[in-house]
Each structure stands twice: as C-alpha cells, then as structure tokens.
VMD Tcl script that draws the C-alpha trace (Angstrom):
set ca {
  {-74.55 -24.46 -67.46}
  {-71.80 -26.84 -66.41}
  {-72.21 -29.29 -63.62}
  {-69.87 -28.64 -60.71}
  {-67.22 -31.29 -60.28}
  {-66.56 -33.22 -57.11}
  {-63.19 -31.49 -56.91}
  {-64.79 -28.04 -56.80}
  {-67.83 -28.73 -54.58}
  {-67.92 -32.15 -52.91}
  {-64.36 -32.45 -51.69}
  {-64.21 -28.98 -50.10}
  {-67.54 -29.63 -48.34}
  {-66.26 -32.98 -47.07}
  {-63.08 -31.31 -45.87}
  {-65.00 -28.57 -44.01}
  {-67.21 -31.12 -42.25}
  {-64.26 -33.30 -41.36}
  {-62.33 -30.25 -40.16}
  {-65.14 -29.41 -37.71}
  {-65.15 -32.92 -36.25}
  {-61.36 -33.09 -36.03}
  {-61.19 -29.63 -34.42}
  {-63.63 -30.87 -31.76}
  {-61.36 -33.88 -31.15}
  {-58.37 -31.54 -30.83}
  {-60.30 -29.34 -28.38}
  {-61.04 -32.38 -26.21}
  {-57.36 -33.35 -26.36}
  {-56.28 -29.85 -25.39}
  {-58.71 -29.72 -22.45}
  {-57.48 -33.16 -21.40}
  {-53.89 -31.87 -21.34}
  {-55.02 -29.05 -19.07}
  {-56.92 -31.47 -16.80}
  {-53.90 -33.78 -16.50}
  {-51.71 -30.78 -15.74}
  {-54.08 -29.71 -12.94}
  {-54.22 -33.28 -11.61}
  {-50.43 -33.49 -11.48}
  {-50.16 -30.11 -9.74}
  {-52.81 -31.15 -7.22}
  {-50.92 -34.39 -6.61}
  {-47.63 -32.54 -6.06}
  {-49.27 -30.07 -3.67}
  {-51.07 -32.87 -1.83}
  {-47.93 -34.99 -1.63}
  {-45.57 -32.21 -0.49}
  {-47.74 -29.97 1.66}
  {-50.55 -32.19 2.91}
  {-48.82 -35.58 2.94}
  {-51.77 -37.01 0.99}
  {-50.95 -37.82 -2.62}
  {-53.68 -38.45 -5.15}
  {-53.76 -42.15 -5.89}
  {-53.32 -43.21 -9.51}
  {-52.01 -39.96 -11.00}
  {-49.01 -41.64 -12.65}
  {-51.14 -44.38 -14.19}
  {-53.85 -41.99 -15.38}
  {-51.25 -39.65 -16.86}
  {-49.44 -42.47 -18.64}
  {-52.66 -43.77 -20.22}
  {-53.78 -40.26 -21.08}
  {-50.70 -39.38 -23.11}
  {-51.50 -41.96 -25.79}
  {-55.17 -40.96 -25.93}
  {-54.27 -37.27 -26.18}
  {-51.85 -37.94 -29.04}
  {-54.54 -39.80 -30.98}
  {-56.99 -36.94 -30.38}
  {-54.54 -34.31 -31.66}
  {-53.11 -36.28 -34.59}
  {-56.04 -36.23 -37.07}
  {-56.34 -32.44 -37.52}
  {-52.57 -32.18 -37.82}
  {-52.65 -34.77 -40.62}
  {-55.53 -33.04 -42.42}
  {-53.84 -29.65 -42.30}
  {-50.39 -30.89 -43.32}
  {-48.93 -29.96 -39.94}
  {-47.07 -33.18 -39.19}
  {-43.34 -32.82 -38.76}
  {-41.37 -33.80 -41.83}
  {-38.19 -32.86 -43.60}
  {-39.07 -30.97 -46.74}
  {-35.66 -30.44 -48.33}
  {-36.48 -33.04 -51.01}
  {-39.92 -31.55 -51.64}
  {-38.58 -27.99 -52.01}
  {-36.01 -29.10 -54.55}
  {-38.53 -31.23 -56.41}
  {-41.05 -28.38 -56.34}
  {-38.57 -26.16 -58.19}
  {-37.74 -28.83 -60.77}
  {-41.18 -30.34 -61.28}
  {-44.21 -29.05 -59.38}
  {-46.30 -31.93 -60.70}
  {-43.87 -34.55 -59.43}
  {-43.81 -32.81 -56.04}
  {-47.62 -32.89 -55.85}
  {-47.63 -36.55 -56.87}
  {-45.09 -37.42 -54.17}
  {-47.09 -35.44 -51.62}
  {-50.25 -37.34 -52.62}
  {-48.44 -40.67 -52.35}
  {-47.16 -39.67 -48.90}
  {-50.75 -38.96 -47.83}
  {-51.92 -42.30 -49.25}
  {-49.17 -44.10 -47.34}
  {-50.27 -42.29 -44.16}
  {-53.88 -43.34 -44.79}
  {-52.86 -46.99 -45.17}
  {-50.55 -46.97 -42.14}
  {-53.09 -45.39 -39.80}
  {-55.83 -47.63 -41.16}
  {-53.65 -50.59 -40.24}
  {-53.02 -49.10 -36.78}
  {-56.79 -48.83 -36.25}
  {-57.30 -52.42 -37.39}
  {-54.47 -53.66 -35.17}
  {-55.82 -51.78 -32.14}
  {-59.40 -52.99 -32.56}
  {-58.98 -56.50 -31.03}
  {-57.53 -55.02 -27.82}
  {-60.38 -52.52 -27.72}
  {-62.95 -55.27 -28.13}
  {-61.27 -57.44 -25.50}
  {-61.11 -54.53 -23.04}
  {-64.86 -53.99 -23.48}
  {-65.85 -57.65 -23.27}
  {-63.64 -58.47 -20.27}
  {-64.28 -55.17 -18.44}
  {-60.51 -54.70 -18.25}
  {-59.30 -52.05 -15.85}
  {-56.09 -50.65 -14.48}
  {-55.36 -49.51 -10.96}
  {-55.49 -51.35 -7.66}
  {-58.63 -53.38 -7.02}
  {-60.29 -52.16 -3.87}
  {-58.37 -48.86 -3.89}
  {-59.18 -47.33 -7.28}
  {-59.72 -48.66 -10.78}
  {-60.37 -47.18 -14.17}
  {-61.61 -49.05 -17.25}
  {-59.15 -49.32 -20.12}
  {-61.82 -49.47 -22.83}
  {-62.15 -45.69 -23.36}
  {-58.40 -45.34 -23.81}
  {-58.30 -48.20 -26.33}
  {-61.32 -46.78 -28.15}
  {-59.66 -43.37 -28.51}
  {-56.68 -45.02 -30.19}
  {-58.98 -46.76 -32.69}
  {-61.04 -43.61 -33.33}
  {-57.97 -41.40 -33.56}
  {-56.16 -43.74 -35.95}
  {-59.32 -44.09 -38.08}
  {-59.80 -40.32 -38.17}
  {-56.14 -39.83 -39.08}
  {-56.51 -42.36 -41.90}
  {-59.57 -40.49 -43.15}
  {-57.74 -37.16 -42.88}
  {-54.84 -38.53 -44.93}
  {-57.31 -39.95 -47.48}
  {-58.97 -36.55 -47.94}
  {-55.57 -34.89 -48.16}
  {-54.43 -37.42 -50.77}
  {-57.63 -36.94 -52.78}
  {-57.18 -33.17 -52.75}
  {-53.57 -33.41 -53.83}
  {-54.00 -36.11 -56.47}
  {-57.21 -34.65 -57.95}
  {-55.51 -31.28 -58.14}
  {-52.62 -33.06 -59.86}
  {-55.03 -34.52 -62.40}
  {-56.83 -31.21 -62.92}
  {-53.57 -29.35 -63.50}
  {-52.36 -32.14 -65.75}
  {-48.64 -31.65 -65.24}
  {-46.28 -34.35 -64.04}
}
mol new
graphics top color blue
foreach p $ca { graphics top sphere $p radius 0.5 }
foreach p [lrange $ca 0 end-1] q [lrange $ca 1 end] { graphics top cylinder $p $q radius 0.2 }
display resetview
C-alpha cells in the first residue's frame, strides 16, 4: 500500500479548510456592503425628507470600502478570480502547457510576496491605532475607532498572501507531478 502524498491529501484538505474561512470573510464583506447601502439610503431619506442627516455616513462609508475590499480579496485570489489579461497565458498554454503552469505558479508566488509585504507594512499603523486609541469622527459628536479597519487590512492581506501561497503550491506541485516544462 502506497502512502498518500501531500499533493493528493494534505494540500486539498488545507485548501478546503482555507476556503471555508475565506468564504466566511467574503460573507461578512457582502453583508457589510448591504449594511453600508442601507445606511446611505437612510441618510439620503433622513437628509431629504426629514431634514436630519445621519452624522458620519461619508466617513464610515469611506473607511468601510477598504475593509470590504480586503475581506473579499482572499477568496478571489484562492479561486483564481482576480482580473487579469490572459492572452499571453492562452497562447503559452497552446505552445507549452508546462511553461504556462510554471508562469501561473510564479504569478501566485509574486502575489503571496506582495500581499505579505502589504500586511507587514500595514501592521505598524494597526498597532499604533490600538495603542493610541485612534479614532475618526468629531469628538463630542460621534467617534469610531480606527483599529478594526486597520486590523481588517492586515488580516485580509495576510489571508490573501496565504491564498496565493496555496494556489502557488497547487500549481507548482502539479507542475512537478506532471513533469513537463
């Protein structure tokens, strides 16, 4: 009896677990979009019909966009759903499927490195926001801490880096298993 390889058992299990977590992140991001939409509609109705706008809607919406993007980005990266031009890949796929897989794996590795660097670069601001109890808004009217927004950027970038790493491993290990270049 042969021992199962990591490629056939471990990596798919890792991918399934990661997919569940990333889908939960995407669900939160989607619900957040809906909540922001409702907040904006309520503000417009309050502003135009009741002459009482909701304070802070523009600021909350602006901060939310970045957080939502970083919640929705990781599953898109894992599933290969990021926008890219594939004219080069289609041509390369016809000429050399192995070279196309290699290039795809290298693209995923580059994505993993870039988003890892984004997470590292965002961490000091996240830490500072926590330590200094940074907030945005108008003191005495309404305020909201910035830490959760910063933290979502770090978590989203880290999760995207991990998603690209898993994607690269799948592609490059498949490349090695197939053995063509």
